[in-house]
LOKOLDREN-399839 format. One line per field, with one value per residue: x, y, z of N, C-alpha, C in turn; residue number from 0. Coordinates in Angstrom, 1 decimal. Example, Ala and Ser with C-alpha at 12.3 -4.5 7.8 and 13.67 -1.06 7.14 Angstrom:
# LOKOLDREN-399839
nx (13.2,12.8)
ny (-5.7,-2.2)
nz (7.8,7.1)
cax (12.3,13.7)
cay (-4.5,-1.1)
caz (7.8,7.1)
cx (13.2,12.9)
cy (-3.3,0.0)
cz (7.8,7.9)
seq (0,1)
# end
This chain:
# LOKOLDREN-399839
nx (96.9,97.2,99.8,101.5,104.1,106.9,107.7,109.1,108.2,107.8,105.6,105.5,103.2,101.2,98.1,95.3,96.7,97.9,100.2,101.0,98.8,99.1,101.4,100.4,98.4,99.9,101.5,99.4,98.4,100.6,100.4,101.9,103.0,102.7,103.2,101.3,102.1,100.9,101.8,101.0,101.4,103.5,105.3,105.4,106.5,109.0,110.0,110.0,112.0,114.3,114.8,114.5,116.0,115.0,112.4,110.4,107.3,105.5,107.4,109.3,110.3,112.3,113.6,117.0,116.9,115.9,113.6,112.4,110.3,107.8,107.8,110.2,109.8,107.6,108.5,110.6,109.2,107.7,109.8,111.0,108.9,107.8,105.4,101.9,103.0,103.3,104.1,104.8,106.4,108.1,110.7,110.1,107.4,107.4,108.8,107.0,104.9,106.1,106.5,103.9,103.0,104.6,103.5,100.9,101.5,102.7,100.8,98.1,98.2,99.6,97.8,96.0,97.6,98.2,95.7,95.1,96.9,96.2,94.9,92.7,89.4,88.1,90.2,91.0,88.6,88.5,90.9,90.3,88.0,89.1,90.8,88.8,87.6,89.7,90.0,87.5,87.6,89.2,87.7,87.1,89.4,89.2,87.2,88.3,89.9,89.9,91.3,93.3,94.7,95.4,95.0,95.3,95.5,97.6,100.5,99.7,97.0,97.3,98.2,96.0,93.6,93.9,94.0,91.4,90.0,91.0,90.2,87.5,87.4,88.0,85.7,84.4,81.7,81.9,80.1,78.4,80.1,81.9,82.3,80.4,81.9,84.3,83.4,82.5,84.9,86.1,84.4,84.8,87.5,87.2,86.1,88.1,90.2,92.7,92.5,90.5,91.7,93.7,92.4,91.9,92.1,95.1,95.3,93.2,94.1,96.5,95.4,94.1,96.3,97.5)
ny (71.1,69.7,69.0,68.7,69.4,68.9,70.1,71.7,73.8,76.2,78.5,81.1,83.0,86.0,86.3,87.7,89.6,91.7,91.4,88.8,87.4,88.1,86.6,84.0,83.9,84.0,81.7,79.8,80.4,79.6,76.9,75.6,73.2,73.7,74.5,76.2,78.2,79.7,82.5,83.5,83.8,84.5,82.5,81.1,83.1,83.3,80.8,81.3,83.2,81.8,80.9,83.2,85.9,88.4,88.1,88.8,89.0,88.2,85.1,83.1,79.7,77.9,75.0,75.4,78.0,81.1,83.6,86.9,89.8,90.8,91.6,90.7,88.0,87.5,88.1,86.3,83.8,84.1,84.0,81.5,79.7,79.8,79.7,80.1,83.3,86.2,88.7,91.1,90.1,91.9,94.2,97.0,97.1,95.4,97.0,99.1,97.8,97.1,99.6,100.5,98.7,99.6,102.1,101.5,100.3,102.4,104.5,103.5,101.1,102.4,104.2,102.5,101.2,103.4,104.0,101.7,101.9,104.2,105.8,107.2,107.2,108.9,109.8,107.4,106.7,108.9,108.5,106.0,106.7,108.6,106.9,105.3,107.2,107.9,105.4,105.1,107.2,106.1,104.4,104.2,102.9,100.3,99.4,99.1,96.8,93.2,92.6,94.4,96.9,95.2,92.4,90.0,88.1,89.3,90.3,92.7,92.4,90.6,92.3,94.0,92.6,91.6,94.0,95.0,93.1,93.7,96.3,95.9,94.3,96.1,97.4,98.8,99.0,97.6,97.3,99.5,101.5,101.5,101.8,100.4,99.1,98.5,96.9,94.7,93.8,93.0,91.0,89.1,88.4,87.2,84.8,83.4,80.6,80.6,82.8,82.1,79.9,81.3,82.4,80.4,78.9,78.3,75.9,74.4,74.0,72.5,70.3,69.2,68.5,66.5)
nz (99.2,95.9,93.6,90.5,90.5,92.3,95.5,98.4,99.8,102.4,103.8,105.8,107.4,108.3,110.0,108.4,106.8,104.3,102.7,103.2,102.1,99.4,98.7,99.1,97.2,94.8,95.0,94.8,92.2,90.7,91.0,92.9,95.3,98.7,102.2,104.5,107.3,109.9,111.8,114.7,117.4,120.2,120.7,118.2,116.7,117.8,117.0,114.3,114.1,114.4,111.9,110.2,111.2,111.4,111.8,110.0,108.3,105.3,105.3,103.2,102.7,100.8,100.3,101.0,100.9,102.2,102.2,102.7,102.8,100.8,98.1,97.1,97.4,95.7,93.1,93.0,93.0,90.6,88.8,89.3,88.9,86.1,84.7,85.0,83.6,85.6,85.4,82.8,79.8,78.3,78.9,79.4,79.9,82.1,83.9,84.2,85.4,87.8,88.9,89.2,91.1,93.2,93.6,94.4,96.8,98.3,98.2,98.5,100.1,102.1,103.2,104.3,106.2,107.8,108.7,110.2,112.3,113.6,116.5,116.5,115.7,114.0,112.3,111.2,109.8,108.0,106.5,105.2,103.7,102.1,100.6,99.3,97.7,96.0,94.7,93.4,91.6,89.7,88.4,85.5,84.6,85.5,83.9,81.4,80.9,81.4,83.7,86.2,84.5,82.5,80.2,81.2,84.2,86.8,88.8,89.7,90.3,92.3,94.2,94.6,95.3,98.0,99.3,99.0,100.5,103.0,103.5,103.7,106.0,107.8,108.3,106.3,104.0,101.1,98.9,99.2,98.8,96.7,93.1,90.4,88.4,89.8,91.8,90.2,89.3,91.7,92.4,90.4,90.8,93.3,92.7,91.6,91.7,93.0,94.7,96.4,97.6,99.0,101.0,102.8,106.0,107.8,109.4,108.4,105.8,106.2,107.2,105.0,103.5,104.9)
cax (96.6,98.1,100.5,102.4,105.5,107.4,108.2,109.1,108.1,107.0,105.2,105.1,102.3,100.5,96.7,94.7,97.8,97.8,101.4,100.9,97.9,99.8,102.3,99.6,97.7,100.9,101.8,98.3,98.4,101.6,100.2,103.0,102.6,103.3,102.6,101.1,102.3,100.5,102.6,100.1,101.7,104.9,106.0,105.6,107.4,110.3,110.4,110.4,113.3,115.4,114.9,114.6,116.3,114.2,111.0,109.5,106.2,105.7,108.7,109.2,111.5,112.4,114.8,117.9,116.7,115.0,113.3,111.4,109.9,106.8,108.2,111.3,109.2,106.7,109.3,111.3,108.2,107.4,110.9,111.2,107.8,107.5,104.0,101.7,103.8,102.5,104.7,104.9,107.7,109.0,111.3,109.5,106.1,107.7,109.2,105.8,104.1,106.8,106.3,102.5,102.9,105.2,102.6,99.8,101.9,103.0,99.6,96.9,98.6,100.1,96.6,95.4,98.4,98.1,94.4,95.2,97.8,95.7,94.1,91.5,88.4,87.8,91.3,90.8,87.5,88.9,91.9,89.7,87.1,90.0,91.2,87.7,87.4,90.7,89.7,86.3,88.1,89.9,86.7,87.2,90.5,88.7,86.3,89.0,90.5,89.4,92.1,93.8,95.6,95.9,94.0,95.6,95.7,99.0,100.9,98.9,95.8,97.7,98.3,94.8,92.5,94.1,93.7,89.9,89.6,91.5,89.3,86.2,87.6,88.1,84.3,83.8,80.8,82.3,78.9,77.8,81.2,82.7,81.6,79.9,83.0,85.3,82.7,82.5,86.3,86.3,83.6,85.5,88.7,86.8,85.8,89.3,90.6,93.9,92.1,89.8,92.7,94.5,91.6,91.7,92.9,96.3,95.0,92.4,94.9,97.4,94.6,93.8,97.5,98.0)
cay (71.1,68.8,69.6,67.8,69.9,68.6,71.3,71.6,75.2,76.5,79.9,81.7,84.2,86.6,86.3,89.0,90.4,91.9,90.9,87.3,87.0,88.3,85.4,82.8,83.9,83.7,80.2,79.0,80.6,78.8,75.4,75.0,72.6,74.4,74.5,77.5,78.2,81.0,83.0,84.3,83.8,84.9,81.2,80.8,84.1,82.9,79.8,81.9,84.0,80.8,80.8,84.5,86.6,89.7,87.8,89.5,88.1,86.7,84.5,81.9,78.8,76.9,74.2,76.1,79.5,81.8,84.9,87.7,91.0,90.2,91.9,89.8,86.6,87.4,88.1,85.0,82.8,84.3,83.5,80.1,79.0,80.8,79.5,81.3,84.5,87.2,90.0,91.1,89.6,92.9,95.0,98.3,96.8,94.9,98.2,99.9,97.0,97.2,101.0,100.6,98.0,100.5,103.2,100.9,100.1,103.7,105.4,102.8,100.3,103.3,104.8,101.4,101.0,104.5,103.9,100.6,102.3,105.4,105.6,108.1,106.6,109.9,109.8,106.1,106.8,109.8,107.9,105.0,107.3,109.2,105.8,104.9,108.2,107.7,104.2,105.4,108.1,105.3,103.4,103.9,102.0,99.0,99.0,99.0,95.5,92.2,92.7,95.7,97.4,94.0,91.4,88.7,88.2,89.6,90.6,93.9,91.9,90.0,93.4,94.7,91.9,91.6,95.4,95.1,92.3,94.4,97.5,95.3,93.8,97.3,97.9,99.5,98.2,97.8,97.4,100.8,102.5,101.4,101.9,99.1,98.5,98.0,95.7,93.6,93.4,92.3,89.7,88.2,87.9,86.4,83.5,82.8,79.5,81.0,83.8,81.3,79.1,82.2,82.7,79.3,79.0,77.4,74.6,73.6,73.6,71.5,69.0,68.7,68.0,65.4)
caz (97.8,95.2,92.4,89.8,90.7,93.7,96.2,99.9,100.2,103.5,103.7,107.1,107.2,109.4,109.7,107.9,106.4,102.8,102.1,103.3,101.1,98.1,98.4,99.0,95.8,93.7,95.1,94.2,90.8,90.1,91.2,93.7,96.6,99.8,103.5,105.2,108.7,110.5,112.9,115.4,118.8,120.5,120.6,116.8,116.2,118.3,116.1,113.0,114.2,114.2,110.4,109.7,112.4,111.5,112.1,109.1,107.6,105.1,105.1,102.4,102.8,99.7,100.6,101.9,100.6,103.1,101.7,103.3,101.9,99.8,96.7,96.7,97.3,94.5,91.9,93.0,92.6,89.2,88.0,89.5,88.3,85.0,84.0,84.1,84.0,86.3,85.0,81.4,79.2,77.8,80.0,79.6,80.5,83.5,84.7,84.5,86.4,89.1,89.3,89.6,92.4,94.2,93.9,95.1,98.2,98.9,98.3,99.0,101.3,103.1,103.8,105.1,107.4,108.7,109.4,111.2,113.4,114.2,117.7,116.4,114.8,112.9,111.4,110.5,108.8,107.0,105.6,104.4,102.8,101.1,99.7,98.5,96.7,95.0,93.9,92.5,90.5,88.7,87.8,84.1,84.3,85.8,82.8,80.2,80.8,82.3,85.0,86.4,83.5,81.7,79.8,81.9,85.7,87.0,90.1,90.1,90.9,93.6,95.2,94.8,96.0,99.5,99.8,99.1,101.6,104.2,103.7,104.1,107.3,108.7,108.6,105.1,103.2,99.7,98.0,99.3,98.7,95.4,91.8,89.8,87.7,90.8,92.4,89.3,89.3,92.9,92.4,89.5,91.5,94.4,92.1,91.1,92.7,93.8,95.7,97.3,98.4,99.8,102.2,103.7,107.3,107.7,110.0,107.4,104.6,106.6,107.4,103.7,102.9,105.7)
cx (97.6,98.7,101.4,103.9,105.8,108.0,108.2,109.0,107.2,106.8,104.7,104.4,101.7,99.0,96.2,95.7,97.8,99.0,101.4,100.0,98.4,100.5,101.4,98.9,98.7,101.3,100.7,98.2,99.4,101.4,101.3,102.5,103.4,102.6,102.5,101.3,102.0,101.3,101.7,100.2,103.2,105.8,106.3,106.5,108.8,110.9,110.8,111.7,114.5,115.7,115.2,114.8,115.5,112.8,110.0,108.5,105.7,107.1,108.5,110.5,111.4,113.7,115.8,117.8,115.6,114.8,112.2,111.3,109.1,107.2,109.3,110.7,108.4,107.5,110.1,110.4,107.9,108.5,111.1,110.2,107.2,106.1,103.0,102.5,102.8,103.0,104.9,106.3,108.6,109.4,110.6,108.2,106.3,108.0,107.9,104.9,104.7,106.5,104.8,102.3,103.5,104.2,101.4,100.2,102.1,101.7,98.5,97.2,99.0,98.9,96.0,96.2,98.3,96.7,94.4,95.9,97.2,94.8,92.8,90.6,88.1,88.9,91.3,89.8,87.9,89.9,91.2,88.7,87.9,90.5,90.0,87.5,88.4,90.5,88.5,86.7,88.7,88.9,86.8,88.3,90.0,87.7,87.1,89.5,89.9,90.0,92.7,95.0,96.1,94.8,94.2,95.8,97.2,99.3,100.2,97.7,96.1,97.9,96.9,93.7,92.7,93.8,92.2,89.4,89.9,90.5,88.0,86.3,87.7,86.7,83.7,82.9,81.2,81.1,78.3,78.9,81.8,81.8,81.3,81.1,84.1,84.7,82.7,83.9,86.6,85.6,84.2,86.7,88.3,86.5,87.0,89.8,91.7,93.5,91.3,90.7,93.5,93.7,91.4,92.6,94.0,96.0,94.2,93.2,95.9,96.7,94.4,95.1,98.0,97.4)
cy (70.2,69.5,68.6,68.2,69.6,69.8,71.0,73.0,75.4,78.0,80.3,83.0,84.7,86.7,87.7,90.0,90.5,91.2,89.4,86.8,87.1,87.0,84.2,82.7,83.5,82.2,79.4,79.2,79.7,77.3,74.8,74.4,73.3,74.2,75.9,77.4,79.6,81.3,84.0,84.3,84.1,83.6,80.9,81.9,83.8,81.8,80.3,82.6,83.0,80.6,82.2,85.4,87.9,89.4,88.4,88.5,88.9,86.3,83.2,81.0,77.8,76.2,75.0,77.6,80.0,83.2,85.6,89.0,90.4,90.5,90.9,88.4,86.5,87.3,86.8,83.9,82.9,83.8,82.0,79.2,79.9,80.7,79.3,82.5,85.5,88.6,90.0,90.6,90.8,93.8,96.3,98.1,96.2,96.0,99.0,99.2,97.2,98.6,101.1,99.9,98.9,101.6,102.7,100.8,101.4,104.5,104.6,101.9,101.3,103.9,103.7,101.2,102.1,104.5,102.8,101.1,103.5,105.0,106.4,107.4,107.6,109.9,108.5,106.2,107.8,109.2,106.8,105.6,108.0,108.1,105.4,105.9,108.1,106.5,104.5,106.3,107.3,104.3,103.1,102.9,100.5,98.5,98.7,97.6,94.5,92.3,94.1,96.1,96.3,93.1,90.1,89.0,88.4,89.9,91.9,93.5,91.2,91.1,94.0,93.9,91.8,93.0,95.5,94.3,93.0,95.5,97.0,94.8,94.9,98.1,98.7,98.6,98.5,98.0,98.8,101.9,102.6,101.4,100.5,98.4,97.9,96.8,94.5,93.0,92.5,90.9,88.7,87.6,87.0,85.0,82.8,81.8,79.9,82.0,83.0,80.5,80.0,82.5,81.6,79.4,78.0,76.0,73.8,73.1,72.4,70.2,68.4,68.0,66.7,64.1)
cz (97.1,94.0,91.8,90.0,92.2,94.3,97.7,100.4,101.4,103.5,105.1,106.9,108.5,109.1,109.3,107.5,104.8,102.1,102.1,102.2,99.7,97.7,98.3,97.6,94.7,93.8,94.5,92.7,90.1,90.2,92.0,95.0,97.7,101.1,104.1,106.7,109.3,111.7,113.7,116.9,119.0,120.3,119.1,116.2,116.6,117.4,114.8,113.0,114.2,112.7,109.8,111.0,112.6,111.9,111.2,108.4,106.4,105.0,104.3,102.5,101.7,99.7,101.5,101.7,101.5,102.6,102.5,102.4,100.8,98.4,96.2,96.5,96.0,93.2,91.8,92.5,91.1,88.3,88.1,88.9,87.3,84.4,85.1,84.6,84.6,86.1,83.5,81.0,78.9,79.0,80.4,80.3,81.9,84.4,85.1,85.5,87.8,89.7,89.9,90.9,93.5,94.6,94.7,96.6,98.9,99.2,99.0,100.2,102.4,103.8,104.8,106.4,108.4,109.4,110.5,112.4,114.2,115.4,117.6,115.3,113.7,111.9,110.6,109.4,107.7,106.0,104.7,103.4,101.7,100.1,98.8,97.4,95.6,94.1,92.9,91.4,89.4,88.1,86.4,83.8,84.5,84.7,81.5,79.9,81.7,83.7,85.1,85.4,82.6,81.3,80.5,83.4,85.9,88.5,90.6,90.8,92.2,94.6,95.6,95.6,97.5,100.1,100.0,100.3,102.9,104.5,104.2,105.6,108.3,108.8,107.4,104.3,101.7,98.7,98.0,99.0,97.4,94.2,91.3,89.2,88.6,91.5,91.5,89.2,90.5,92.9,91.5,90.1,92.7,94.0,91.6,92.2,93.6,94.9,96.8,98.2,99.4,101.1,103.1,104.9,107.1,108.2,109.1,106.3,105.0,106.8,106.1,103.2,103.7,105.2)
seq (0,1,2,3,4,5,6,7,8,9,10,11,12,13,14,15,16,17,18,19,20,21,22,23,24,25,26,27,28,29,30,31,32,33,34,35,36,37,38,39,40,41,42,43,44,45,46,47,48,49,50,51,52,53,54,55,56,57,58,59,60,61,62,63,64,65,66,67,68,69,70,71,72,73,74,75,76,77,78,79,80,81,82,83,84,85,86,87,88,89,90,91,92,93,94,95,96,97,98,99,100,101,102,103,104,105,106,107,108,109,110,111,112,113,114,115,116,117,118,119,120,121,122,123,124,125,126,127,128,129,130,131,132,133,134,135,136,137,138,139,140,141,142,143,144,145,146,147,148,149,150,151,152,153,154,155,156,157,158,159,160,161,162,163,164,165,166,167,168,169,170,171,172,173,174,175,176,177,178,179,180,181,182,183,184,185,186,187,188,189,190,191,192,193,194,195,196,197,198,199,200,201,202,203,204,205,206,207,208,209)
# end
């Protein structure tokens, strides 16, 4: 991708990973030039550990700065590249957004990760259906604003759209499972250029930049 802002940012990601996609969406929203490096083999993980001894993904390298933990990365990017802002300006609203992101991760991401790690197909199905039910109960919230709890695209949306992609990849037919308002929200985000860019394969992206 091209950008008027010069950057030497490298983003190490895990394929089909919600946290990695969060970071890629934010980088694209900010118009930052960056390289995606997928870590999908033991050899690549060993290389990553030379940079980040924890080997945690995603990992972001901005010159001499190495960051891991998606929350830290997202807030760093929002502060370093302030336009467009992805968190509210006012402290109280920022705190509420952070708390909502924490709840999304604990409650919804938590169910997905538990379903992924479960060896029982029945437990997996039960957890995903429980999540679908919780989401549908919040359908009125998706009707109130163009984006989740906001008139503007925000980090909350960067948390939610990877979650929906993940649920879909785990065999849930979203069109048959979710309410109309949530499906309209997902369709709108899928058309966003940053979301489309985040879905590109790393090798295709690197080819485009070469």
